[in-house]
Backbone as JSON Lines, residues from 0, in Angstrom:
{"i":0,"aa":"X","n":[22.0,8.63,8.23],"ca":[20.64,8.48,7.87],"c":[19.75,9.68,8.47]}
{"i":1,"aa":"X","n":[18.91,10.06,7.54],"ca":[17.97,11.3,7.8],"c":[16.94,10.71,8.78]}
{"i":2,"aa":"X","n":[16.38,11.63,9.54],"ca":[15.35,11.16,10.47],"c":[14.04,10.73,9.92]}
{"i":3,"aa":"X","n":[13.84,11.37,8.81],"ca":[12.47,11.14,8.15],"c":[12.59,9.58,7.6]}
{"i":4,"aa":"X","n":[11.49,9.01,7.65],"ca":[11.51,7.54,6.98],"c":[11.77,6.53,8.05]}
{"i":5,"aa":"X","n":[12.0,6.77,9.18],"ca":[12.35,5.81,10.42],"c":[10.91,5.37,10.7]}
{"i":6,"aa":"X","n":[11.1,3.97,10.96],"ca":[10.09,3.21,11.49],"c":[9.58,3.87,12.97]}
{"i":7,"aa":"X","n":[8.45,3.36,13.46],"ca":[8.03,3.76,14.83],"c":[9.19,3.03,15.88]}
{"i":8,"aa":"X","n":[9.59,1.82,15.65],"ca":[10.34,1.25,16.52],"c":[11.78,1.85,16.4]}
{"i":9,"aa":"X","n":[12.34,2.39,15.28],"ca":[13.5,3.0,15.22],"c":[13.44,4.43,15.86]}
{"i":10,"aa":"X","n":[12.33,5.06,15.82],"ca":[12.14,6.36,16.52],"c":[12.16,6.06,18.06]}
{"i":11,"aa":"X","n":[11.65,5.08,18.55],"ca":[11.54,4.79,20.0],"c":[13.01,4.43,20.28]}
{"i":12,"aa":"X","n":[13.77,3.78,19.58],"ca":[15.21,3.32,20.03],"c":[15.99,4.71,19.96]}
{"i":13,"aa":"X","n":[15.78,5.64,19.03],"ca":[16.58,6.85,18.97],"c":[16.28,7.8,20.25]}
{"i":14,"aa":"X","n":[14.97,7.74,20.48],"ca":[14.44,8.52,21.81],"c":[15.08,7.88,22.88]}
{"i":15,"aa":"X","n":[15.14,6.66,23.01],"ca":[15.65,5.88,24.23],"c":[17.13,6.23,24.45]}
{"i":16,"aa":"X","n":[17.75,6.06,23.15],"ca":[19.37,6.53,23.12],"c":[19.49,7.94,23.54]}
{"i":17,"aa":"X","n":[18.88,8.89,23.19],"ca":[19.04,10.34,23.5],"c":[18.9,10.5,25.23]}
{"i":18,"aa":"X","n":[17.78,9.68,25.69],"ca":[17.6,9.57,27.12],"c":[18.71,9.12,27.8]}
{"i":19,"aa":"X","n":[19.31,8.01,27.45],"ca":[20.55,7.33,27.96],"c":[21.61,8.35,27.83]}
{"i":20,"aa":"X","n":[21.92,8.82,26.68],"ca":[23.11,9.88,26.6],"c":[22.88,11.15,27.42]}
{"i":21,"aa":"X","n":[21.68,11.38,27.85],"ca":[21.49,12.53,28.76],"c":[21.66,12.06,30.24]}
{"i":22,"aa":"X","n":[21.92,10.7,30.51],"ca":[22.28,10.5,31.91],"c":[21.16,9.59,32.52]}
{"i":23,"aa":"X","n":[20.12,9.39,31.87],"ca":[18.94,8.63,32.52],"c":[19.52,7.05,32.71]}
{"i":24,"aa":"X","n":[18.83,6.43,33.55],"ca":[19.09,4.93,33.89],"c":[18.39,4.08,33.01]}
{"i":25,"aa":"X","n":[18.75,2.75,32.67],"ca":[18.12,2.02,31.85],"c":[16.63,1.64,32.22]}
{"i":26,"aa":"X","n":[16.42,1.39,33.67],"ca":[15.13,1.08,34.0],"c":[14.21,2.31,33.81]}
{"i":27,"aa":"X","n":[14.58,3.41,33.98],"ca":[13.99,4.8,33.98],"c":[13.38,4.99,32.44]}
{"i":28,"aa":"X","n":[14.43,4.58,31.52],"ca":[14.19,4.85,30.16],"c":[13.14,3.88,29.7]}
{"i":29,"aa":"X","n":[13.42,2.58,30.11],"ca":[12.58,1.54,29.56],"c":[11.08,1.72,30.1]}
{"i":30,"aa":"X","n":[10.9,2.25,31.11],"ca":[9.61,2.7,31.44],"c":[8.98,3.81,30.7]}
{"i":31,"aa":"X","n":[9.88,4.76,30.43],"ca":[9.42,5.9,29.52],"c":[8.97,5.66,28.33]}
{"i":32,"aa":"X","n":[9.74,4.73,27.6],"ca":[9.61,4.41,26.12],"c":[8.64,3.26,25.96]}
{"i":33,"aa":"X","n":[8.2,2.46,27.11],"ca":[7.46,1.27,27.04],"c":[8.1,0.03,26.42]}
{"i":34,"aa":"X","n":[9.38,-0.25,26.74],"ca":[9.94,-1.45,26.53],"c":[10.51,-2.19,27.8]}
{"i":35,"aa":"X","n":[10.8,-3.55,27.45],"ca":[11.19,-4.21,28.73],"c":[12.61,-3.77,29.06]}
{"i":36,"aa":"X","n":[13.13,-3.93,30.37],"ca":[14.35,-3.47,30.78],"c":[15.36,-4.19,30.0]}
{"i":37,"aa":"X","n":[15.31,-5.4,29.81],"ca":[16.2,-6.21,29.17],"c":[16.5,-5.67,27.82]}
{"i":38,"aa":"X","n":[15.43,-5.26,27.08],"ca":[15.48,-4.69,25.71],"c":[16.31,-3.3,25.92]}
{"i":39,"aa":"X","n":[16.12,-2.63,26.89],"ca":[16.92,-1.35,27.02],"c":[18.36,-1.71,27.24]}
{"i":40,"aa":"X","n":[18.74,-2.77,28.04],"ca":[20.17,-3.09,28.06],"c":[20.83,-3.58,26.73]}
{"i":41,"aa":"X","n":[19.99,-4.17,25.86],"ca":[20.51,-4.47,24.66],"c":[20.67,-3.24,23.76]}
{"i":42,"aa":"X","n":[19.77,-2.27,23.88],"ca":[19.91,-1.04,23.1],"c":[20.99,-0.21,23.67]}
{"i":43,"aa":"X","n":[21.34,-0.19,24.92],"ca":[22.37,0.44,25.47],"c":[23.78,-0.1,25.02]}
{"i":44,"aa":"X","n":[23.84,-1.39,24.88],"ca":[25.23,-1.98,24.41],"c":[25.19,-1.51,22.83]}
{"i":45,"aa":"X","n":[24.3,-1.46,22.18],"ca":[24.35,-1.25,20.66],"c":[24.69,0.39,20.65]}
{"i":46,"aa":"X","n":[24.06,1.16,21.61],"ca":[24.53,2.65,21.59],"c":[25.88,2.77,22.0]}
{"i":47,"aa":"X","n":[26.59,2.06,23.04],"ca":[27.91,2.21,23.32],"c":[28.78,1.92,22.4]}
{"i":48,"aa":"X","n":[28.32,0.77,21.61],"ca":[29.32,0.49,20.44],"c":[29.35,1.23,19.21]}
{"i":49,"aa":"X","n":[28.11,1.72,18.87],"ca":[27.94,2.37,17.45],"c":[27.35,3.76,17.47]}
{"i":50,"aa":"X","n":[26.94,4.23,18.75],"ca":[26.36,5.6,18.84],"c":[24.77,5.57,18.34]}
{"i":51,"aa":"X","n":[24.21,6.66,18.13],"ca":[22.65,6.82,17.9],"c":[22.51,6.14,16.36]}
{"i":52,"aa":"X","n":[23.34,6.38,15.49],"ca":[23.28,5.86,14.19],"c":[23.0,4.38,14.15]}
{"i":53,"aa":"X","n":[23.85,3.63,15.02],"ca":[23.7,2.09,15.22],"c":[22.24,1.89,15.73]}
{"i":54,"aa":"X","n":[21.61,2.54,16.55],"ca":[20.25,2.5,16.96],"c":[19.24,2.55,15.81]}
{"i":55,"aa":"X","n":[19.53,3.41,14.99],"ca":[18.63,3.68,13.95],"c":[18.76,2.34,12.91]}
{"i":56,"aa":"X","n":[19.87,1.79,12.77],"ca":[20.06,0.7,11.89],"c":[19.86,-0.56,12.42]}
{"i":57,"aa":"X","n":[19.48,-0.97,13.58],"ca":[19.0,-2.16,14.23],"c":[18.05,-2.79,13.45]}
{"i":58,"aa":"X","n":[18.31,-4.04,12.86],"ca":[17.3,-4.66,11.92],"c":[15.97,-4.94,12.8]}
{"i":59,"aa":"X","n":[14.88,-4.82,11.97],"ca":[13.55,-5.12,12.59],"c":[13.55,-6.68,12.94]}
{"i":60,"aa":"X","n":[12.69,-7.02,13.92],"ca":[12.7,-8.56,14.17],"c":[11.39,-9.1,13.57]}
{"i":61,"aa":"X","n":[11.33,-10.32,13.55],"ca":[10.06,-10.96,13.17],"c":[10.11,-11.5,11.67]}
{"i":62,"aa":"X","n":[9.22,-12.22,11.28],"ca":[9.08,-12.66,9.96],"c":[9.06,-11.64,8.91]}
{"i":63,"aa":"X","n":[9.66,-11.56,7.83],"ca":[9.51,-10.64,6.79],"c":[8.16,-10.61,6.15]}
{"i":64,"aa":"X","n":[7.64,-9.58,5.82],"ca":[6.45,-9.35,5.17],"c":[6.59,-10.11,3.82]}
{"i":65,"aa":"X","n":[5.23,-10.75,3.5],"ca":[5.32,-11.46,2.17],"c":[4.81,-10.52,1.01]}
{"i":66,"aa":"X","n":[4.13,-9.31,1.48],"ca":[3.76,-8.25,0.55],"c":[4.56,-6.99,0.77]}
{"i":67,"aa":"X","n":[5.21,-6.41,-0.2],"ca":[5.94,-5.08,-0.13],"c":[4.67,-3.9,-0.12]}
{"i":68,"aa":"X","n":[5.24,-2.74,0.03],"ca":[4.42,-1.59,0.17],"c":[3.74,-1.32,-1.3]}
{"i":69,"aa":"X","n":[4.35,-1.57,-2.33],"ca":[3.73,-1.57,-3.82],"c":[2.73,-2.57,-3.94]}
{"i":70,"aa":"X","n":[2.93,-3.74,-3.42],"ca":[1.84,-4.85,-3.56],"c":[0.59,-4.57,-2.79]}
{"i":71,"aa":"X","n":[0.87,-4.08,-1.56],"ca":[-0.25,-3.6,-0.6],"c":[-0.98,-2.54,-1.32]}
{"i":72,"aa":"X","n":[-0.3,-1.6,-2.03],"ca":[-1.0,-0.58,-2.55],"c":[-2.09,-1.05,-3.87]}
{"i":73,"aa":"X","n":[-1.57,-2.1,-4.44],"ca":[-2.44,-2.66,-5.61],"c":[-3.5,-3.5,-5.01]}
{"i":74,"aa":"X","n":[-3.32,-4.14,-3.64],"ca":[-4.35,-4.65,-3.01],"c":[-5.38,-3.6,-2.69]}
{"i":75,"aa":"X","n":[-4.97,-2.62,-2.11],"ca":[-5.85,-1.46,-1.68],"c":[-6.75,-0.96,-2.8]}
{"i":76,"aa":"X","n":[-6.06,-0.71,-4.02],"ca":[-6.68,-0.31,-5.15],"c":[-7.9,-1.28,-5.58]}
{"i":77,"aa":"X","n":[-7.54,-2.41,-5.56],"ca":[-8.51,-3.66,-5.8],"c":[-9.55,-3.63,-5.12]}
{"i":78,"aa":"X","n":[-9.42,-3.41,-3.74],"ca":[-10.6,-3.43,-2.81],"c":[-11.48,-2.39,-2.79]}
{"i":79,"aa":"X","n":[-10.82,-1.19,-3.34],"ca":[-11.83,0.04,-3.52],"c":[-12.68,-0.12,-4.82]}
{"i":80,"aa":"X","n":[-12.37,-1.06,-5.71],"ca":[-13.3,-1.34,-6.77],"c":[-14.36,-2.21,-6.16]}
{"i":81,"aa":"X","n":[-15.4,-2.52,-6.99],"ca":[-16.43,-3.4,-6.76],"c":[-16.16,-4.74,-6.8]}
{"i":82,"aa":"X","n":[-16.62,-5.71,-5.88],"ca":[-16.26,-7.07,-5.87],"c":[-16.8,-7.69,-7.11]}
{"i":83,"aa":"X","n":[-17.91,-7.1,-7.86],"ca":[-18.4,-7.62,-9.03],"c":[-17.38,-7.62,-10.12]}
{"i":84,"aa":"X","n":[-16.47,-6.46,-9.98],"ca":[-15.27,-6.3,-11.04],"c":[-14.34,-7.39,-11.04]}
{"i":85,"aa":"X","n":[-14.38,-8.08,-9.69],"ca":[-13.48,-9.17,-9.73],"c":[-13.92,-10.52,-9.87]}
{"i":86,"aa":"X","n":[-15.31,-10.59,-10.39],"ca":[-15.9,-11.68,-10.55],"c":[-16.76,-12.38,-9.44]}
{"i":87,"aa":"X","n":[-17.07,-11.63,-8.42],"ca":[-17.89,-12.16,-7.37],"c":[-19.27,-11.62,-7.71]}
{"i":88,"aa":"X","n":[-20.28,-12.37,-7.04],"ca":[-21.71,-12.08,-7.4],"c":[-22.4,-11.06,-6.79]}
{"i":89,"aa":"X","n":[-21.84,-10.68,-5.63],"ca":[-22.63,-9.45,-4.94],"c":[-21.56,-8.39,-4.72]}
{"i":90,"aa":"X","n":[-21.98,-7.28,-4.2],"ca":[-21.39,-6.01,-3.84],"c":[-20.81,-5.97,-2.35]}
{"i":91,"aa":"X","n":[-20.51,-7.2,-2.0],"ca":[-20.06,-7.4,-0.56],"c":[-18.6,-7.97,-0.42]}
{"i":92,"aa":"X","n":[-17.63,-7.23,0.03],"ca":[-16.27,-7.88,0.35],"c":[-16.22,-8.65,1.61]}
{"i":93,"aa":"X","n":[-15.8,-9.65,1.51],"ca":[-15.49,-10.43,2.76],"c":[-14.05,-10.81,2.96]}
{"i":94,"aa":"X","n":[-13.72,-11.37,4.06],"ca":[-12.3,-11.7,4.15],"c":[-11.82,-12.69,3.28]}
{"i":95,"aa":"X","n":[-12.86,-13.72,3.01],"ca":[-12.43,-14.71,2.03],"c":[-12.19,-14.16,0.78]}
{"i":96,"aa":"X","n":[-13.02,-13.33,0.25],"ca":[-12.92,-12.77,-1.03],"c":[-11.56,-12.0,-1.19]}
{"i":97,"aa":"X","n":[-11.38,-11.19,-0.15],"ca":[-10.21,-10.4,-0.29],"c":[-8.89,-11.34,-0.39]}
{"i":98,"aa":"X","n":[-8.78,-12.4,0.45],"ca":[-7.96,-13.26,0.3],"c":[-7.82,-13.96,-1.1]}
{"i":99,"aa":"X","n":[-8.95,-14.18,-1.66],"ca":[-8.79,-14.75,-3.14],"c":[-8.24,-13.74,-3.99]}
{"i":100,"aa":"X","n":[-8.56,-12.44,-3.76],"ca":[-8.16,-11.48,-4.72],"c":[-6.51,-11.21,-4.44]}
{"i":101,"aa":"X","n":[-6.06,-11.27,-3.21],"ca":[-4.56,-11.15,-2.96],"c":[-3.71,-12.46,-3.7]}
{"i":102,"aa":"X","n":[-4.48,-13.66,-3.6],"ca":[-3.83,-14.77,-4.0],"c":[-3.72,-14.66,-5.67]}
{"i":103,"aa":"X","n":[-4.91,-14.16,-6.34],"ca":[-4.88,-14.04,-7.72],"c":[-3.92,-13.06,-8.04]}
{"i":104,"aa":"X","n":[-3.72,-11.98,-7.41],"ca":[-2.76,-10.82,-7.85],"c":[-1.44,-11.14,-7.61]}
{"i":105,"aa":"X","n":[-1.06,-11.69,-6.36],"ca":[0.42,-11.81,-6.04],"c":[0.67,-13.24,-5.67]}
{"i":106,"aa":"X","n":[-0.08,-14.13,-5.78],"ca":[0.31,-15.62,-5.68],"c":[0.62,-15.86,-4.15]}
{"i":107,"aa":"X","n":[0.03,-15.16,-3.24],"ca":[0.28,-15.52,-1.89],"c":[-1.01,-15.72,-1.03]}
{"i":108,"aa":"X","n":[-1.1,-16.86,-0.31],"ca":[-2.3,-17.31,0.24],"c":[-2.09,-16.79,1.86]}
{"i":109,"aa":"X","n":[-3.23,-16.07,2.32],"ca":[-3.16,-15.68,3.79],"c":[-4.42,-16.32,4.3]}
{"i":110,"aa":"X","n":[-4.36,-16.61,5.49],"ca":[-5.54,-17.03,6.41],"c":[-6.45,-15.74,6.46]}
{"i":111,"aa":"X","n":[-7.77,-16.13,7.34],"ca":[-8.49,-14.94,7.38],"c":[-8.06,-13.92,8.43]}
{"i":112,"aa":"X","n":[-7.17,-14.44,9.44],"ca":[-6.67,-13.52,10.37],"c":[-5.77,-12.51,9.9]}
{"i":113,"aa":"X","n":[-4.78,-13.12,8.8],"ca":[-3.92,-12.22,8.29],"c":[-4.48,-11.18,7.28]}
{"i":114,"aa":"X","n":[-5.69,-11.86,6.61],"ca":[-6.22,-10.83,5.85],"c":[-6.87,-9.61,6.53]}
{"i":115,"aa":"X","n":[-7.34,-10.01,7.93],"ca":[-7.96,-8.9,8.74],"c":[-6.82,-8.02,8.82]}
{"i":116,"aa":"X","n":[-5.73,-8.52,9.28],"ca":[-4.74,-7.42,9.75],"c":[-4.24,-6.69,8.61]}
{"i":117,"aa":"X","n":[-4.03,-7.3,7.38],"ca":[-3.82,-6.62,6.24],"c":[-4.87,-5.33,5.82]}
{"i":118,"aa":"X","n":[-6.1,-5.71,5.99],"ca":[-7.08,-4.64,5.98],"c":[-7.12,-3.52,6.79]}
{"i":119,"aa":"X","n":[-6.75,-4.01,7.98],"ca":[-6.51,-2.97,9.14],"c":[-5.38,-2.07,8.64]}
{"i":120,"aa":"X","n":[-4.27,-2.56,8.33],"ca":[-3.14,-1.97,8.11],"c":[-3.3,-0.89,6.77]}
{"i":121,"aa":"X","n":[-4.34,-1.24,6.0],"ca":[-4.49,-0.41,4.72],"c":[-5.59,0.64,5.14]}
{"i":122,"aa":"X","n":[-6.18,0.62,6.39],"ca":[-6.99,1.77,7.0],"c":[-8.45,1.38,6.78]}
{"i":123,"aa":"X","n":[-8.81,0.06,6.34],"ca":[-9.99,-0.4,6.29],"c":[-10.67,-0.9,7.57]}
{"i":124,"aa":"X","n":[-11.82,-0.8,7.84],"ca":[-12.54,-1.13,9.08],"c":[-13.83,-2.12,8.74]}
{"i":125,"aa":"X","n":[-14.12,-2.94,9.68],"ca":[-15.4,-3.73,9.39],"c":[-16.56,-2.86,9.23]}
{"i":126,"aa":"X","n":[-17.34,-3.33,8.34],"ca":[-18.7,-2.63,8.11],"c":[-19.72,-3.56,7.87]}
{"i":127,"aa":"X","n":[-20.99,-3.43,8.38],"ca":[-22.06,-4.37,8.3],"c":[-23.13,-3.65,7.21]}
{"i":128,"aa":"X","n":[-23.37,-4.34,6.24],"ca":[-24.23,-3.72,5.39],"c":[-25.61,-3.58,6.02]}
{"i":129,"aa":"X","n":[-26.55,-2.61,5.43],"ca":[-27.72,-2.38,5.82],"c":[-28.67,-3.66,5.46]}
{"i":130,"aa":"X","n":[-29.67,-4.08,6.23],"ca":[-30.31,-5.17,5.85],"c":[-31.68,-4.81,5.3]}
{"i":131,"aa":"X","n":[-31.59,-3.57,4.54],"ca":[-32.85,-3.1,3.87],"c":[-32.75,-3.18,2.45]}
{"i":132,"aa":"X","n":[-33.79,-3.42,1.79],"ca":[-33.76,-3.47,0.33],"c":[-33.58,-2.04,-0.25]}
{"i":133,"aa":"X","n":[-32.78,-1.99,-1.4],"ca":[-32.53,-0.7,-1.99],"c":[-33.78,-0.09,-2.56]}
{"i":134,"aa":"X","n":[-34.73,-0.96,-2.9],"ca":[-36.03,-0.57,-3.59],"c":[-36.96,0.01,-2.56]}
{"i":135,"aa":"X","n":[-36.68,-0.21,-1.22],"ca":[-37.38,0.07,-0.09],"c":[-38.02,1.58,-0.39]}
{"i":136,"aa":"X","n":[-39.33,1.72,0.01],"ca":[-40.14,2.97,0.04],"c":[-40.49,3.34,1.39]}
{"i":137,"aa":"X","n":[-39.68,4.11,2.13],"ca":[-39.89,4.48,3.57],"c":[-41.4,5.1,3.83]}
{"i":138,"aa":"X","n":[-41.81,5.98,2.85],"ca":[-43.19,6.42,3.17],"c":[-44.31,5.36,3.03]}
{"i":139,"aa":"X","n":[-44.13,4.38,2.23],"ca":[-45.14,3.33,2.21],"c":[-45.02,2.46,3.45]}
{"i":140,"aa":"X","n":[-43.8,2.2,3.92],"ca":[-43.54,1.49,5.17],"c":[-44.23,2.2,6.33]}
{"i":141,"aa":"X","n":[-44.0,3.61,6.31],"ca":[-44.5,4.27,7.55],"c":[-46.05,4.36,7.47]}
{"i":142,"aa":"X","n":[-46.58,4.5,6.35],"ca":[-48.1,4.5,6.19],"c":[-48.74,3.17,6.57]}
{"i":143,"aa":"X","n":[-48.0,2.07,6.25],"ca":[-48.49,0.64,6.46],"c":[-48.52,0.43,8.08]}
{"i":144,"aa":"X","n":[-47.36,0.99,8.61],"ca":[-47.37,0.65,10.13],"c":[-48.44,1.4,10.92]}
{"i":145,"aa":"X","n":[-48.68,2.77,10.32],"ca":[-49.88,3.47,11.05],"c":[-51.21,2.94,10.75]}
{"i":146,"aa":"X","n":[-51.46,2.62,9.47],"ca":[-52.84,2.0,9.24],"c":[-53.17,0.58,9.14]}
{"i":147,"aa":"X","n":[-52.5,0.08,8.47],"ca":[-52.72,-1.44,8.32],"c":[-52.34,-2.39,9.58]}
{"i":148,"aa":"X","n":[-51.12,-2.18,10.1],"ca":[-50.45,-2.97,11.15],"c":[-51.49,-3.11,12.43]}
{"i":149,"aa":"X","n":[-52.06,-1.84,12.94],"ca":[-52.94,-1.93,13.98],"c":[-54.12,-2.78,13.74]}
{"i":150,"aa":"X","n":[-54.61,-2.92,12.49],"ca":[-55.84,-3.73,12.17],"c":[-55.34,-5.28,12.31]}
{"i":151,"aa":"X","n":[-54.22,-5.48,11.96],"ca":[-53.83,-6.9,12.04],"c":[-53.34,-7.49,13.21]}
{"i":152,"aa":"X","n":[-52.99,-6.38,14.03],"ca":[-52.31,-6.76,15.34],"c":[-53.46,-7.38,16.2]}
{"i":153,"aa":"X","n":[-53.04,-8.59,17.0],"ca":[-54.01,-9.45,17.79],"c":[-54.36,-8.36,19.05]}
{"i":154,"aa":"X","n":[-55.56,-8.57,19.3],"ca":[-56.13,-7.8,20.54],"c":[-56.33,-8.91,21.49]}
{"i":155,"aa":"X","n":[-56.21,-8.63,22.9],"ca":[-56.41,-9.67,23.95],"c":[-57.91,-9.95,23.92]}
{"i":156,"aa":"X","n":[-58.28,-11.31,24.1],"ca":[-59.81,-11.7,24.24],"c":[-60.3,-11.33,25.34]}
{"i":157,"aa":"X","n":[-61.57,-11.27,25.55],"ca":[-62.36,-10.76,26.76],"c":[-61.94,-11.84,27.96]}
{"i":158,"aa":"X","n":[-61.79,-12.94,27.61],"ca":[-61.46,-13.98,28.65],"c":[-60.19,-13.58,29.42]}
{"i":159,"aa":"X","n":[-59.1,-13.05,28.54],"ca":[-57.85,-12.77,28.98],"c":[-57.79,-11.39,29.66]}
{"i":160,"aa":"X","n":[-58.58,-10.61,29.16],"ca":[-58.88,-9.27,29.88],"c":[-59.47,-9.32,31.2]}
{"i":161,"aa":"X","n":[-60.39,-10.16,31.31],"ca":[-61.02,-10.62,32.73],"c":[-60.14,-11.16,33.71]}
{"i":162,"aa":"X","n":[-59.39,-12.08,33.27],"ca":[-58.4,-12.86,34.2],"c":[-57.26,-11.95,34.61]}
{"i":163,"aa":"X","n":[-56.79,-10.87,33.79],"ca":[-55.95,-10.03,34.26],"c":[-56.38,-8.91,35.31]}
{"i":164,"aa":"X","n":[-57.65,-8.77,35.35],"ca":[-58.21,-7.79,36.42],"c":[-58.25,-8.19,37.71]}
């Protein structure tokens, strides 16, 4: 199997295998690649039985993904479009809305935590919308603050001014 296309975990296993073949001890290699010592002993037995290629082929652990790479790409494309194009009333994507789009497109329901993780894996980060009106006129606001606001602002009464002295 070619080196390209290996997962990060497979690259770590191969690196560990090469270090073991170079004569390093399991504890030393485990510390160097950042895995538990017991994991290193498991990898060493795989290496002893089948060599480096066997380490490349170790199946990934955990629950299989519910969306494949192509489906994730379609989700990414959908999110890059406007939420209003998907029937939502505003221009704001929320976790709930992304979850609805995923369910509509692929028939898979995810909780908000998983939607958050999916968005992170697709390269999206949380953004807060500006709380200013699009129609806002910054010059008018600046002028109002300089001229009108000081006249409206409460001034301390004479009684309060005398008591603070």
